[in-house]
RODO-2510 file (C-alpha; in nm, 4 decimals, decimal comma):
residues 585
     n   res          X          Y          Z
     1     m    -0,0984     2,2274     2,7300
     2     f    -0,1738     1,9234     2,5188
     3     r    -0,1748     1,9388     2,1449
     4     a    -0,1425     1,7166     1,8435
     5     l     0,1331     1,7863     1,5906
     6     e     0,0349     1,9181     1,2516
     7     a     0,1640     1,7553     0,9401
     8     s     0,3757     2,0534     0,8466
     9     e     0,5780     2,0588     1,1698
    10     p     0,9421     1,9537     1,1561
    11     q     1,0401     1,5910     1,1544
    12     i     1,2045     1,4438     1,4559
    13     i     1,5365     1,3218     1,3262
    14     i     1,7220     1,0394     1,4910
    15     d     2,0802     1,1599     1,5209
    16     e     2,3397     0,8850     1,5343
    17     t     2,6224     1,1164     1,6489
    18     h     2,4972     1,1896     1,9999
    19     m     2,6561     1,0678     2,3218
    20     t     2,6171     0,6968     2,3761
    21     h     2,4623     0,5447     2,6849
    22     d     2,8074     0,4369     2,8115
    23     e     2,9587     0,7823     2,7490
    24     i     2,6797     0,9495     2,9490
    25     l     2,7346     0,7001     3,2342
    26     a     3,1130     0,7548     3,2275
    27     q     3,0716     1,1343     3,2415
    28     f     2,7815     1,1693     3,4859
    29     g     2,7832     0,8361     3,6709
    30     p     2,7747     0,6287     3,8689
    31     r     2,3983     0,6085     3,9064
    32     e     2,2424     0,6141     4,2492
    33     s     2,0934     0,2841     4,3455
    34     m     1,8178     0,1684     4,5806
    35     e     1,7767    -0,1891     4,6948
    36     y     1,4491    -0,3703     4,7482
    37     d     1,3390    -0,7267     4,7971
    38     v     1,1137    -0,7059     4,4894
    39     v     1,1110    -0,4470     4,2104
    40     v     0,7919    -0,4312     4,0018
    41     v     0,8000    -0,2695     3,6565
    42     g     0,4589    -0,1306     3,5621
    43     g     0,1779     0,0019     3,7809
    44     g    -0,1179    -0,1646     3,6069
    45     p    -0,3447    -0,4353     3,7592
    46     a    -0,0750    -0,7072     3,7292
    47     g     0,2097    -0,5059     3,8839
    48     l    -0,0018    -0,3595     4,1643
    49     s    -0,1551    -0,6993     4,2480
    50     t     0,1973    -0,8435     4,2731
    51     a     0,2948    -0,5692     4,5172
    52     i    -0,0270    -0,5965     4,7238
    53     r    -0,0001    -0,9742     4,7577
    54     l     0,3654    -0,9470     4,8702
    55     k     0,2702    -0,7031     5,1446
    56     q    -0,0301    -0,9151     5,2492
    57     l     0,1906    -1,2235     5,2862
    58     a     0,4482    -1,0290     5,4852
    59     a     0,1775    -0,9083     5,7252
    60     q     0,0308    -1,2606     5,7596
    61     h     0,3710    -1,4088     5,8447
    62     e     0,4831    -1,1068     6,0536
    63     k     0,7793    -1,0518     5,8215
    64     e     0,9101    -0,7453     5,6429
    65     i     0,9380    -0,7208     5,2643
    66     s     1,0317    -0,4103     5,0675
    67     v     0,8522    -0,3545     4,7359
    68     v     0,8707    -0,0734     4,4792
    69     v     0,6521    -0,0209     4,1719
    70     l     0,7727     0,1867     3,8763
    71     e     0,5083     0,3412     3,6510
    72     k     0,5894     0,5335     3,3296
    73     g     0,2571     0,7214     3,3256
    74     s     0,2116     1,0477     3,5145
    75     e     0,0024     0,8543     3,7705
    76     p    -0,1244     0,4966     3,8058
    77     g    -0,4024     0,4485     3,5504
    78     a    -0,2873     0,7303     3,3148
    79     h    -0,1772     0,4808     3,0476
    80     i    -0,4370     0,2134     3,1161
    81     l    -0,6865     0,1460     2,8447
    82     s    -0,9295    -0,1392     2,8251
    83     g    -1,2880    -0,2230     2,7294
    84     a    -1,3521    -0,3026     3,0080
    85     i    -1,5660    -0,5687     3,1614
    86     m    -1,4136    -0,7102     3,4751
    87     d    -1,4660    -1,0596     3,6027
    88     p    -1,4213    -1,0063     3,9808
    89     r    -1,3005    -1,3635     4,0493
    90     a    -0,9338    -1,2748     4,1020
    91     l    -1,0181    -0,9499     4,2824
    92     n    -1,2344    -1,1493     4,5275
    93     e    -0,9234    -1,3542     4,6065
    94     l    -0,6873    -1,0556     4,6347
    95     l    -0,9088    -0,8111     4,8241
    96     p    -1,2276    -0,9871     4,9410
    97     d    -1,3541    -0,6631     5,0992
    98     w    -1,3198    -0,4565     4,7789
    99     k    -1,6818    -0,3387     4,7955
   100     e    -1,6331    -0,1956     5,1447
   101     q    -1,3050    -0,0378     5,0356
   102     g    -1,4832     0,1542     4,7599
   103     a    -1,3519    -0,0234     4,4468
   104     p    -1,5050     0,1482     4,1408
   105     l    -1,7030    -0,1553     4,0223
   106     n    -2,0365     0,0263     4,0136
   107     q    -2,2187    -0,1070     3,7093
   108     p    -2,3071    -0,4778     3,7027
   109     v    -2,3776    -0,6291     3,3592
   110     t    -2,7549    -0,6618     3,3063
   111     d    -2,7782    -0,8048     2,9527
   112     d    -2,5544    -0,9505     2,6795
   113     a    -2,6014    -0,9263     2,3036
   114     m    -2,3848    -1,0785     2,0307
   115     v    -2,4776    -0,9312     1,6921
   116     f    -2,3493    -1,0153     1,3424
   117     l    -2,3494    -0,7049     1,1224
   118     g    -2,3933    -0,6629     0,7480
   119     e    -2,3510    -0,3122     0,6021
   120     k    -2,7128    -0,2261     0,6868
   121     s    -2,8347    -0,5467     0,8552
   122     a    -2,7935    -0,6953     1,2017
   123     l    -2,8611    -1,0465     1,3288
   124     r    -2,8636    -1,1067     1,7065
   125     t    -2,7629    -1,4492     1,8370
   126     p    -3,0323    -1,5826     2,0736
   127     n    -2,8918    -1,5656     2,4291
   128     l    -2,9706    -1,9352     2,4659
   129     f    -2,6913    -2,0093     2,2153
   130     l    -2,4354    -1,7668     2,3586
   131     p    -2,1207    -1,9555     2,4607
   132     a    -2,0057    -1,9035     2,8190
   133     c    -1,7241    -1,6721     2,7041
   134     f    -1,9845    -1,4167     2,5889
   135     q    -2,1950    -1,4370     2,9045
   136     n    -2,1149    -1,1639     3,1517
   137     h    -2,3599    -1,2267     3,4321
   138     g    -2,1806    -1,1411     3,7595
   139     n    -1,9251    -0,9150     3,5854
   140     y    -1,8940    -0,5344     3,5951
   141     i    -1,8522    -0,2632     3,3310
   142     i    -1,5717    -0,0453     3,4624
   143     s    -1,3131     0,2156     3,3807
   144     l    -0,9908     0,0150     3,4177
   145     g    -0,8002     0,3438     3,4619
   146     a    -1,0169     0,4380     3,7636
   147     f    -0,9820     0,0838     3,9024
   148     t    -0,6025     0,0977     3,8662
   149     k    -0,5917     0,4295     4,0489
   150     w    -0,7928     0,2737     4,3337
   151     l    -0,5683    -0,0369     4,3355
   152     a    -0,2585     0,1847     4,3642
   153     q    -0,4143     0,3449     4,6714
   154     q    -0,4655     0,0002     4,8278
   155     a    -0,1003    -0,0833     4,7568
   156     e     0,0232     0,2393     4,9152
   157     n    -0,1956     0,1790     5,2223
   158     l    -0,0028    -0,1482     5,2666
   159     g     0,3358     0,0266     5,2456
   160     v     0,4232    -0,0262     4,8767
   161     e     0,6385     0,2509     4,7299
   162     i     0,5052     0,3682     4,3914
   163     f     0,7126     0,5935     4,1651
   164     p     0,4902     0,7351     3,8871
   165     g     0,6575     0,9172     3,5987
   166     f     0,9609     0,6842     3,6211
   167     p     0,9876     0,4494     3,3244
   168     a     1,2186     0,1506     3,3540
   169     a     1,4430     0,1977     3,0507
   170     e     1,7061    -0,0738     3,0943
   171     v     1,7386    -0,4198     3,2480
   172     l     2,0447    -0,4633     3,4728
   173     y     2,2211    -0,7996     3,4920
   174     n     2,4578    -0,9710     3,7345
   175     e     2,7857    -1,1128     3,6107
   176     n     2,6273    -1,4589     3,5905
   177     g     2,3598    -1,3208     3,3527
   178     s     2,0728    -1,3144     3,6037
   179     v     1,8528    -1,0049     3,6316
   180     r     1,9460    -0,7800     3,9257
   181     g     1,6997    -0,4952     3,8628
   182     v     1,6315    -0,2071     3,6276
   183     a     1,7470     0,1469     3,5649
   184     t     1,5083     0,4353     3,5041
   185     g     1,5596     0,6557     3,1982
   186     n     1,7735     0,9691     3,2047
   187     m     1,5796     1,2973     3,2229
   188     g     1,6659     1,6231     3,0507
   189     v     1,8337     1,4839     2,7361
   190     g     1,7900     1,7171     2,4369
   191     k     1,6601     1,6286     2,0908
   192     d     2,0185     1,5930     1,9739
   193     g     2,0834     1,3264     2,2379
   194     e     2,3088     1,5579     2,4398
   195     p     2,2440     1,6283     2,8102
   196     t     2,0840     1,9714     2,8699
   197     e     2,1093     2,1956     3,1767
   198     n     1,8099     1,9996     3,3198
   199     f     1,9911     1,6655     3,2874
   200     q     1,9283     1,4035     3,5544
   201     l     2,0891     1,0617     3,5491
   202     g     1,8540     0,7641     3,5835
   203     m     1,8478     0,5565     3,9010
   204     e     1,9155     0,1890     3,9578
   205     l     1,6484    -0,0088     4,1390
   206     l     1,7917    -0,3399     4,2440
   207     g     1,5857    -0,6327     4,3663
   208     k     1,6336    -0,9919     4,4721
   209     y     1,3613    -1,0457     4,2106
   210     t     1,2236    -0,8145     3,9423
   211     v     0,8681    -0,8644     3,8171
   212     f     0,7861    -0,7217     3,4741
   213     a     0,4281    -0,6024     3,4269
   214     e     0,4532    -0,3559     3,1367
   215     g     0,1423    -0,4734     2,9512
   216     a     0,1237    -0,6117     2,5951
   217     r     0,4500    -0,5911     2,3966
   218     g     0,6431    -0,4450     2,6906
   219     h     0,9673    -0,2752     2,5899
   220     l     1,1835    -0,4630     2,8450
   221     g     0,9739    -0,7791     2,8317
   222     r     1,0484    -0,8037     2,4619
   223     q     1,4230    -0,7892     2,5361
   224     l     1,3981    -1,0507     2,8097
   225     i     1,1973    -1,2914     2,5921
   226     s     1,4690    -1,2631     2,3259
   227     r     1,7679    -1,2840     2,5639
   228     f     1,6441    -1,5870     2,7617
   229     k     1,4711    -1,7472     2,4588
   230     l     1,1498    -1,7641     2,6607
   231     d     0,9372    -1,8177     2,3486
   232     e     1,1291    -2,1227     2,2265
   233     g     0,8877    -2,3956     2,1180
   234     k     0,5878    -2,1616     2,1545
   235     d     0,3622    -2,0151     1,8884
   236     p     0,4537    -1,6556     1,7951
   237     q     0,2456    -1,4066     1,9922
   238     t    -0,0398    -1,2465     1,7988
   239     y    -0,1987    -0,9117     1,8802
   240     g    -0,5096    -0,7052     1,8260
   241     l    -0,5281    -0,3264     1,8261
   242     g    -0,8137    -0,1871     2,0323
   243     v    -0,9259     0,1645     1,9349
   244     k    -1,1655     0,3028     2,1948
   245     e    -1,3899     0,6031     2,2564
   246     v    -1,6032     0,7099     2,5515
   247     w    -1,9276     0,8961     2,4791
   248     e    -2,1866     1,0636     2,6930
   249     i    -2,5279     0,9788     2,5436
   250     d    -2,8861     1,0913     2,5951
   251     p    -3,0421     0,9191     2,9022
   252     k    -3,3330     0,7985     2,6789
   253     r    -3,0849     0,5833     2,4809
   254     h    -2,8864     0,4663     2,7791
   255     q    -2,9352     0,1128     2,9147
   256     p    -2,7082     0,0794     3,2222
   257     g    -2,5301    -0,2566     3,2204
   258     f    -2,6127    -0,3512     2,8601
   259     v    -2,3231    -0,5230     2,6804
   260     l    -2,3179    -0,5362     2,3006
   261     h    -2,0548    -0,7228     2,0962
   262     t    -2,0515    -0,7186     1,7163
   263     a    -1,8724    -0,9220     1,4488
   264     g    -1,8740    -0,8954     1,0701
   265     w    -1,9066    -0,5579     0,8957
   266     p    -1,7034    -0,3465     0,8333
   267     m    -1,4376    -0,6182     0,8406
   268     k    -1,3947    -0,8580     0,5512
   269     s    -1,4584    -1,2147     0,6631
   270     d    -1,0890    -1,3075     0,6249
   271     t    -0,9776    -1,0386     0,8738
   272     y    -1,0063    -1,0902     1,2481
   273     g    -1,1914    -0,8105     1,4189
   274     g    -1,4911    -0,7186     1,6265
   275     a    -1,6391    -0,4374     1,8280
   276     f    -1,8043    -0,3620     2,1593
   277     l    -2,0393    -0,1079     2,3084
   278     y    -2,0818    -0,1150     2,6868
   279     h    -2,3242     0,0997     2,8836
   280     m    -2,1477     0,2293     3,1959
   281     e    -2,3027     0,4358     3,4745
   282     d    -2,3846     0,8132     3,4396
   283     n    -2,5152     0,7929     3,0782
   284     k    -2,1709     0,6984     2,9481
   285     v    -2,0969     0,4331     2,6882
   286     t    -1,7569     0,2920     2,6129
   287     m    -1,7164     0,1658     2,2583
   288     g    -1,4268     0,0159     2,0752
   289     f    -1,3084    -0,1774     1,7744
   290     i    -1,0445    -0,4508     1,7820
   291     t    -0,8512    -0,5347     1,4660
   292     g    -0,6325    -0,8451     1,4574
   293     l    -0,2804    -0,7281     1,3676
   294     d    -0,2305    -1,0345     1,1498
   295     y    -0,4296    -0,8626     0,8717
   296     s    -0,2829    -0,8866     0,5214
   297     n    -0,3997    -0,5748     0,3307
   298     p    -0,1522    -0,2864     0,3914
   299     y    -0,4272    -0,0353     0,3001
   300     l    -0,6304    -0,1316     0,6078
   301     s    -0,6510     0,1288     0,8844
   302     p    -0,7789     0,0063     1,2250
   303     f    -0,8653     0,3649     1,3256
   304     e    -1,0767     0,4179     1,0123
   305     e    -1,2476     0,0802     1,0608
   306     m    -1,3582     0,1978     1,4039
   307     q    -1,4914     0,5260     1,2579
   308     r    -1,6757     0,3401     0,9824
   309     w    -1,8299     0,0929     1,2291
   310     k    -1,9982     0,3805     1,4139
   311     l    -2,1961     0,4602     1,0960
   312     h    -2,3882     0,1308     1,1141
   313     p    -2,7588     0,2060     1,1861
   314     n    -2,7526    -0,0095     1,5035
   315     i    -2,4533     0,1808     1,6434
   316     r    -2,5221     0,5367     1,5300
   317     w    -2,8696     0,5137     1,6903
   318     y    -2,7047     0,5530     2,0313
   319     l    -2,5028     0,8573     1,9235
   320     e    -2,7359     1,0583     1,7001
   321     g    -2,9901     1,2972     1,8383
   322     d    -3,3553     1,3034     1,7388
   323     e    -3,5001     1,6506     1,7781
   324     a    -3,8602     1,5353     1,7248
   325     k    -3,8277     1,3051     2,0274
   326     g    -3,6260     1,5531     2,2327
   327     i    -3,3104     1,3325     2,2161
   328     k    -2,9816     1,5229     2,2318
   329     p    -2,6810     1,4183     2,0186
   330     a    -2,4131     1,2306     2,2129
   331     k    -2,0761     1,3873     2,2958
   332     r    -1,7401     1,2149     2,2554
   333     i    -1,5341     1,2680     2,5742
   334     g    -1,2465     1,0205     2,5504
   335     y    -1,0200     0,8480     2,2959
   336     g    -0,7315     0,6040     2,3136
   337     a    -0,5758     0,2942     2,1608
   338     r    -0,3752    -0,0028     2,2865
   339     a    -0,2501    -0,3324     2,1481
   340     i    -0,3689    -0,6465     2,3273
   341     t    -0,2225    -0,9973     2,3242
   342     a    -0,4445    -1,2521     2,1547
   343     g    -0,2318    -1,5656     2,1200
   344     g    -0,3482    -1,7171     2,4492
   345     l    -0,2044    -2,0342     2,5966
   346     m    -0,0167    -2,1537     2,2853
   347     s     0,1752    -1,8240     2,2637
   348     l     0,2506    -1,7986     2,6333
   349     p     0,6286    -1,7738     2,6785
   350     k     0,8152    -1,9268     2,9670
   351     t     0,7325    -1,6734     3,2400
   352     v     1,0389    -1,7052     3,4646
   353     f     1,4119    -1,6544     3,4178
   354     p     1,7010    -1,6058     3,6610
   355     g     1,6065    -1,3092     3,8796
   356     g     1,2621    -1,2288     3,7473
   357     a     0,9192    -1,3085     3,6088
   358     l     0,6620    -1,1854     3,3537
   359     v     0,3031    -1,1256     3,4678
   360     g    -0,0266    -1,0129     3,3142
   361     c    -0,0378    -0,8973     2,9533
   362     e     0,3433    -0,8683     2,9490
   363     a     0,3386    -1,2489     2,9230
   364     g     0,0134    -1,2657     2,7232
   365     y    -0,2384    -1,4080     2,9704
   366     l    -0,5372    -1,2224     2,8219
   367     n    -0,8322    -1,4474     2,7341
   368     v    -0,9203    -1,3293     2,3841
   369     s    -1,2443    -1,5322     2,3669
   370     r    -1,3775    -1,3270     2,6620
   371     i    -1,1875    -1,0064     2,5638
   372     k    -1,0759    -0,9956     2,9274
   373     g    -0,7305    -0,9661     3,0720
   374     s    -0,7599    -0,7783     3,4030
   375     h    -0,8670    -1,0855     3,6061
   376     a    -0,5736    -1,2776     3,4552
   377     a    -0,3394    -0,9882     3,5345
   378     i    -0,4481    -0,9830     3,9001
   379     k    -0,4262    -1,3626     3,9336
   380     t    -0,0797    -1,3984     3,7757
   381     g     0,0484    -1,1049     3,9839
   382     m    -0,0691    -1,2918     4,2957
   383     l     0,0904    -1,6209     4,1855
   384     a     0,4248    -1,4537     4,1067
   385     a     0,4124    -1,2708     4,4415
   386     e     0,3555    -1,5940     4,6337
   387     a     0,6551    -1,7554     4,4627
   388     a     0,8750    -1,4471     4,5207
   389     f     0,7722    -1,4154     4,8874
   390     d     0,8624    -1,7769     4,9646
   391     a     1,1947    -1,7384     4,7817
   392     v     1,2916    -1,4198     4,9694
   393     q     1,1967    -1,5775     5,3048
   394     a     1,4133    -1,8765     5,2198
   395     g     1,7083    -1,6417     5,1664
   396     r     1,7152    -1,6937     4,7889
   397     q     1,7750    -1,4292     4,5225
   398     h     1,8273    -1,3949     4,1437
   399     d     1,7254    -1,7537     4,0685
   400     e     1,4195    -1,8886     3,8842
   401     l     1,0840    -1,8651     4,0587
   402     t     0,9739    -2,2046     3,9227
   403     a     0,6894    -2,2203     4,1774
   404     y     0,5076    -1,9466     3,9815
   405     p     0,4484    -2,1316     3,6476
   406     a     0,3850    -2,4518     3,8458
   407     a     0,1095    -2,2756     4,0445
   408     f    -0,0364    -2,1275     3,7250
   409     e    -0,0718    -2,4753     3,5714
   410     k    -0,2782    -2,5833     3,8726
   411     s    -0,4966    -2,2686     3,8758
   412     w    -0,8460    -2,1924     3,7480
   413     l    -0,6845    -1,9453     3,5074
   414     f    -0,4977    -2,2248     3,3272
   415     t    -0,8250    -2,4177     3,2915
   416     e    -0,9957    -2,1052     3,1521
   417     l    -0,7200    -2,0286     2,8996
   418     n    -0,6948    -2,3929     2,7950
   419     k    -1,0635    -2,3895     2,6978
   420     a    -1,0052    -2,0833     2,4792
   421     r    -0,6741    -2,1946     2,3253
   422     n    -0,8038    -2,2223     1,9669
   423     f    -1,0339    -1,9187     1,9652
   424     k    -0,8207    -1,6728     1,7671
   425     a    -0,6539    -1,9370     1,5458
   426     w    -0,9903    -2,0369     1,3898
   427     f    -1,0315    -1,6867     1,2429
   428     k    -0,7533    -1,7571     0,9956
   429     k    -1,0113    -1,9747     0,8205
   430     g    -1,2639    -1,6878     0,7896
   431     l    -1,5474    -1,5552     1,0065
   432     g    -1,8014    -1,8247     0,9096
   433     i    -1,5815    -2,1263     0,9947
   434     a    -1,4451    -1,9490     1,3058
   435     t    -1,7940    -1,8746     1,4381
   436     f    -1,9098    -2,2317     1,3721
   437     m    -1,6005    -2,4008     1,5219
   438     n    -1,5810    -2,1718     1,8247
   439     g    -1,9512    -2,2422     1,8771
   440     i    -1,8791    -2,6167     1,8715
   441     e    -1,5769    -2,5806     2,1060
   442     q    -1,7260    -2,3343     2,3539
   443     w    -2,0967    -2,4135     2,3495
   444     l    -2,1260    -2,7788     2,2524
   445     l    -1,7997    -2,9220     2,3939
   446     k    -1,7925    -2,6703     2,6878
   447     g    -1,4217    -2,6169     2,6265
   448     h    -1,3221    -2,9877     2,6447
   449     i    -1,1438    -2,9809     2,3101
   450     p    -0,9538    -3,2831     2,1752
   451     w    -0,7481    -3,0809     1,9196
   452     t    -0,5110    -2,7833     1,9213
   453     l    -0,4524    -2,5378     1,6374
   454     r    -0,1037    -2,3911     1,5973
   455     r     0,0276    -2,0831     1,4199
   456     n     0,3767    -2,0435     1,2855
   457     k     0,4420    -1,6812     1,1960
   458     p     0,4239    -1,3435     1,3719
   459     d     0,1762    -1,0704     1,2757
   460     h     0,4161    -0,8556     1,0730
   461     l     0,4805    -1,1360     0,8236
   462     y     0,1154    -1,1561     0,7147
   463     l     0,1269    -0,8246     0,5272
   464     k     0,1006    -0,8693     0,1491
   465     p     0,2656    -0,6376    -0,1059
   466     a     0,0379    -0,3445    -0,1950
   467     a     0,0364    -0,4511    -0,5617
   468     k    -0,1586    -0,7648    -0,4617
   469     c    -0,4188    -0,5763    -0,2557
   470     k    -0,7083    -0,3450    -0,3159
   471     p    -0,6968     0,0076    -0,1662
   472     i    -0,9777     0,0738     0,0857
   473     a    -1,1818     0,3924     0,0462
   474     y    -1,2800     0,5179     0,3932
   475     p    -1,5482     0,7866     0,4361
   476     k    -1,4285     1,1358     0,5293
   477     p    -1,4861     1,2257     0,8963
   478     d    -1,7976     1,4325     0,9607
   479     g    -1,6829     1,5746     1,2990
   480     k    -2,0084     1,4537     1,4617
   481     l    -1,9951     1,0742     1,4608
   482     t    -1,6621     1,0195     1,2889
   483     f    -1,3358     1,2025     1,3459
   484     d    -0,9791     1,2340     1,2245
   485     r    -0,6768     1,1153     1,4196
   486     l    -0,5448     1,4535     1,5316
   487     s    -0,8670     1,5635     1,7002
   488     s    -0,8840     1,2179     1,8594
   489     v    -0,5299     1,2359     1,9977
   490     f    -0,6122     1,5805     2,1357
   491     i    -0,8810     1,4393     2,3679
   492     s    -0,6453     1,1628     2,4865
   493     n    -0,4427     1,4398     2,6599
   494     t    -0,1244     1,3068     2,4995
   495     n     0,1937     1,5033     2,5450
   496     h     0,5686     1,4448     2,5389
   497     e     0,8370     1,6899     2,6357
   498     e     0,9165     1,8498     2,2982
   499     q     1,2894     1,8655     2,3415
   500     q     1,3501     1,4954     2,4185
   501     p     1,4883     1,2462     2,1618
   502     a     1,2259     1,0537     1,9639
   503     h     1,1265     0,7346     2,1451
   504     l     1,0272     0,5789     1,8126
   505     t     1,3582     0,4710     1,6692
   506     l     1,4568     0,3260     1,3333
   507     k     1,7262     0,0607     1,2966
   508     d     1,7823     0,1842     0,9389
   509     a     1,6487     0,5240     0,8274
   510     s     1,6355     0,4197     0,4577
   511     v     1,3946     0,1250     0,5110
   512     p     1,0639     0,3195     0,5471
   513     v     1,0929     0,4671     0,1978
   514     n     1,2927     0,1977     0,0165
   515     i     1,0920    -0,1031     0,1413
   516     n     0,7803    -0,0063     0,3399
   517     l     0,6653     0,2662     0,1016
   518     s     0,7703     0,1084    -0,2271
   519     k     0,6547    -0,2486    -0,1492
   520     f     0,3742    -0,2051     0,1082
   521     a     0,2449     0,1488     0,0275
   522     g     0,3678     0,2833     0,3648
   523     p     0,1448     0,0868     0,6083
   524     e     0,2784     0,2780     0,9140
   525     s     0,0803     0,5833     0,7993
   526     r    -0,2389     0,3736     0,8386
   527     y    -0,1864     0,1240     1,1213
   528     c    -0,0859     0,3948     1,3711
   529     p    -0,4018     0,5225     1,5476
   530     a    -0,2363     0,8508     1,6487
   531     g    -0,0999     0,9960     1,3241
   532     v     0,2609     0,9501     1,4350
   533     y     0,3895     0,8299     1,0975
   534     e     0,3295     1,0076     0,7712
   535     f     0,5001     1,0231     0,4347
   536     v     0,5586     1,3819     0,3221
   537     p     0,7412     1,5345     0,0191
   538     d     1,1186     1,5162     0,0610
   539     e     1,2582     1,8686     0,0097
   540     a     1,6045     1,7270    -0,0557
   541     k     1,4864     1,4825    -0,3270
   542     a     1,2378     1,6266    -0,5741
   543     g     0,9429     1,3987    -0,6440
   544     k     1,0354     1,1643    -0,3551
   545     e     0,8817     1,1206    -0,0108
   546     r     1,0298     1,0774     0,3355
   547     l     0,8926     0,9404     0,6597
   548     q     0,8054     1,2001     0,9188
   549     i     0,7746     1,0831     1,2798
   550     n     0,5487     1,2992     1,4975
   551     a     0,6576     1,1256     1,8188
   552     q     0,4731     1,3746     2,0345
   553     n     0,1403     1,2226     1,9252
   554     c     0,2280     0,8692     2,0405
   555     v    -0,0332     0,7061     2,2684
   556     h     0,2000     0,4127     2,3535
   557     c    -0,0221     0,1546     2,1845
   558     k     0,2842    -0,0430     2,0520
   559     t     0,1260    -0,1211     1,7142
   560     c     0,4266     0,0046     1,5172
   561     d     0,6573    -0,2183     1,7193
   562     i     0,4370    -0,5160     1,6300
   563     k     0,3181    -0,4544     1,2728
   564     d     0,6141    -0,2892     1,0981
   565     p     0,6746    -0,5412     0,8145
   566     t     1,0538    -0,5034     0,8347
   567     q     1,0652    -0,4812     1,2186
   568     n     1,2708    -0,1683     1,1665
   569     i     1,0771     0,0470     1,4148
   570     v     1,1739    -0,0076     1,7788
   571     w     0,9633     0,1547     2,0495
   572     v     1,1756     0,2678     2,3482
   573     t     1,0617     0,4397     2,6660
   574     p     1,0291     0,8164     2,6473
   575     e     1,0869     1,0474     2,9421
   576     g     0,8721     0,9762     3,2428
   577     g     0,5178     1,1054     3,2536
   578     g     0,5005     1,1414     2,8715
   579     g     0,2233     0,9875     2,6644
   580     p    -0,1507     0,9901     2,7164
   581     n    -0,3255     1,0993     3,0341
   582     y    -0,6425     0,8964     3,0097
   583     v    -0,9379     0,9904     3,2250
   584     g    -1,2256     0,7446     3,2657
   585     m    -1,0818     0,4964     3,0083
***
């Protein structure tokens, strides 16, 4: 049974007195371990492509290679959320016969529209002037979740072991500091942090190389970047939060293959953001709103911006019925949210370290100008696999796979990302200048750009004190076109085992009230698209508020981990299988 927590339900308290990790290991250990040539963390497009390519190479060279993929979702694709338009270029390289194998790329793009919105107005850019990054001829509108499920099947057919419902919770190191694998999280730990009668110790999965493919702002990837200083000399990564819905609309308003992108309203021109509406097959549209997480006004709510955007006449037309014309109102059938990387090439960390590599959105390969990351995920998974295969065959282990970044720099993906390197940075100068300059760079100069823009601070530092900002009045949800967060989370099929410890942890429990609430008006209650964080009256302190964490509602979007102004919230992996169970997203 899936349900969203109500505001009145008890707070999940983080108890500091429970058994420590080392105490649990001492009492219940040692952990069982399994050895593989390559361990892959994350069963999305990047991780699965890594595994597939390793098995392909082994078959070509008549060698054996053992590969395991760990996936925290209940099945591959359960936690995958994307627009999504797929450029099949990398897939053509990985699995040239994907059509024959039944890959769910069923709806080719038929038309592109880029529209600038005012509150009531809309101005479409003539297609003649559309830069290449907004042209989708030859691409497909897909459900990335369904594609991932299919990709997992291809991997299993090749002999890859996939363990869904097993989140990698800890990186394991050799004595010399190199990565030797990961450990999965313990199961059956109670809310108080003590093992229950259902307790199961996590397992160690050890590899000659470990490839991390957790997606944007990966929990372990973040640790590795910090430990090995992989982001030294690079621009800080910047993120966007994508809030997405799937609707079933009346066939009379459905245009299969039509791709609509919008910029402008409801965003202020100084805030990066934009929206999309893609017509999939079977009268379904996928629509979403991306808000740059470098916004400055703490009163902004990405979820509410998405709801407000749907009220624009050009958008609501697709969703509203018209009885006189026999047009039925549309029905919302899916909801989800996920942070995406938007820093591009200048924010790309070093992607290798002793014993492992980062691939896909874990590293930040998404091309924000095209709002596409799945082709980059597949390609980088392949490149990392080729480097790892050669290393294993040469008898190497736990060293740096330097061939992987070297191959990336010679690839078409590097060329593509290099052309788009300034795209997001221009938006710091406002929508008008950004549109003009990106037009010059992408349309006029065709991506041959003689200059590079740099950024120097991470997203959480852009937030201004509430006293310097204007509150934003969002319209109340009408339950037809616009909705609240709890009913939205409900249709994302999100659930976490109620008795487990909160996976949203605070370094210091006093910070949310003393700093975030008093200085920034409690932004966590607005930036979270799932209603996880709310400030409620503190029974122990009359007239004061406390932060309540409804961890059960969490859709694993990672926004809190990124945008918390004090970086006091740390997202850690919950028990396996917890979180959303997206269908058709």
